[in-house]
C-alpha positions, 0 to 999 in steps of 0.5 A: 500499499503507498503510503500518504505522505513521505520524505522522498518520493522517486519517480522512475525506477530505472538505473538512476532511480533504483540507485537513489533508493538504495542509496537513501535507503542504506542511509536509513531514509525509506524512500517510495519509488514507483514506475509506471512500468509493471516490471523492469526493462528486458532489453540491454539498452545501455551496456557499458559501466566505467571505472569512475562509476564503478567507483561511485557504486561501491558506496551503496554496495553493488560494484562486486555483483556488477563484476560478477555478472559483467565483462571486463574489457580493457582495450577501446579502439578507433578503427578505419576498416581494419586500419587503428585509428587510435586504441586506448588500454584501459589497464593503465586507469589510475583507478581500482577499476582498471577497465570497461565493464560491459553489463546489460542495462537490464542486469544493472537494474536487476542488480540494484533492485535486488539489493533495495529489496535487501534493505528493505525497500521495493518498487511501487510498480504500475504507478504513474505519476500525473500532477505534481503540485509543489508548494514551499514546504514540499509537493503534492503528487497525484498518482494513477495506480492499479487500484485507482487514483491516489495522492501522496505528500512528499517533502521531496520529489525526484524525476528519474523519469526519463527525457520527457520528465513529468517532474521536470515540467512540474518544476518548469525548468527547460531542457535545452538542445536539439536532435541528431538528424540520423536515426541510430540502429542498435542490435544485440546479436551472436556473431563471429567476431574476430575483436572479441576483447575490445570496444571497437569504433569503425568509421567509413565512408558509409558511416560509424559502427561500433561493436561492443562485447557482451556477457553471454557471447553476445555482441552489442552493435550501434550505427547510425543509419539514414532511414532504418527499420523499426526492428533490424534483423540479421541481414540488415545488421550483417550489411552493416558490418560488411559496409562498416566493419573489418574487411579482412576477417569480417564478423558473420551475424548468426541470429539478433536477438532484440534490435531498434531504432531510436532519434538521439538527442543533446539536451542539458537541463537549464537547472537540476532543482526547483524547490522541492523538485530534483531531476536527474538522469535522462530526464537531466541529460541527454546525448549520442551513445558515443563513449557510453556515458548516459547511465553512467552519468546519471548513476553517479547523479543518483548517489551524489544526490541520495546522500545530499538527501539523506544528511538533510532528511536525517537532520545532519546537515542544513537544507542549503546543503542540497545546492551542492547537487546541482553545483557539482552534476550539471557541470558534470553533464556539460562535459559529457555532453561536450564529449558524446558531441565531439565523438559522434561528429567526428564519427559521423563526417560525411565528406571524403577530404574530412575523413582523411583529415580526420584519420591522419589527426587521429594518427597522430593524436593516438600516438602520444601517450600523454593525449590517450590517457586524457581521452581514456580518462575522460571516457573513463568519467575519472576526468570528472571524479571531483563532481561525483563526490559529496564534500565532508559536511 
């Protein structure tokens, strides 16, 4: 049964919503977390967890399980068909998690949900927030549930409810940015593949292609396409690999586990808080999948906000401490948006002269240990480590 009031109401039980609920529950604050879906997502979608995120998730006790269910990689390469333009070795990162951890998003959500249950919490599913009425002392939230309409009074409401966030709309926060022209294809497949120890980004005149190994001998393929079918089949994915991937040892798709097409936006919210209302994850920032930054940024948002909210709710810190959330996390999102946009721009370059110049520049930069280290720190999130830390009270 939903209570009539709560200190923290979390709208959305994706990765960021679940991570926030775990952070609060572990600290001794019992939040209410609702999600419109009757069950968690069963597709892999976001699939990489970077070093900095793993460090942050240590705080809520889920990193060991993520590593146990994930696939550890240390190599990242930018390639022009068979030629390596730039290669990164993540085993040299200054972190106890010097790696790229491949974990399908449904596994990440399952691990976070299991941790929440172990701490005595749970998700109220099939529940949608329809209207949110903030006031100086909190907010009244109108919900649609399987048992009919309900209202709940919350001291704070946090939106982890995606790009079309109801919480962000109620807060009156603008979502600035735009949409890339091309649609993207995403597919998880079984295939024969010769580069099973690295995340590979392929550049070609036909466009970009990303191939990343997943646990269970699966592979994730992402590629921008002018006109993609709603659910690309094996023949369509094979044609993408043949056109954009390696020529000397091409991959062979055996079957498609699931596939989709999507549009990519690049947006950052103008603010992360309005009175008792907060936003995080995709409700606060969306960007290209280049570099695998989206879910990682949202997970760090959640843990930082959870630590700050717990301190205030438990009377350990004044209300003003909550301002640290936007001060820390919005600059991090802006940096991630810039990184993802830059990677997407160079990967989707169309002119032959531009591609020729890009490849020369990447080879030159790739020969520099200083540049390779800087790029690895950015992709891993470790360059933004200070923006994921809560200072002492």
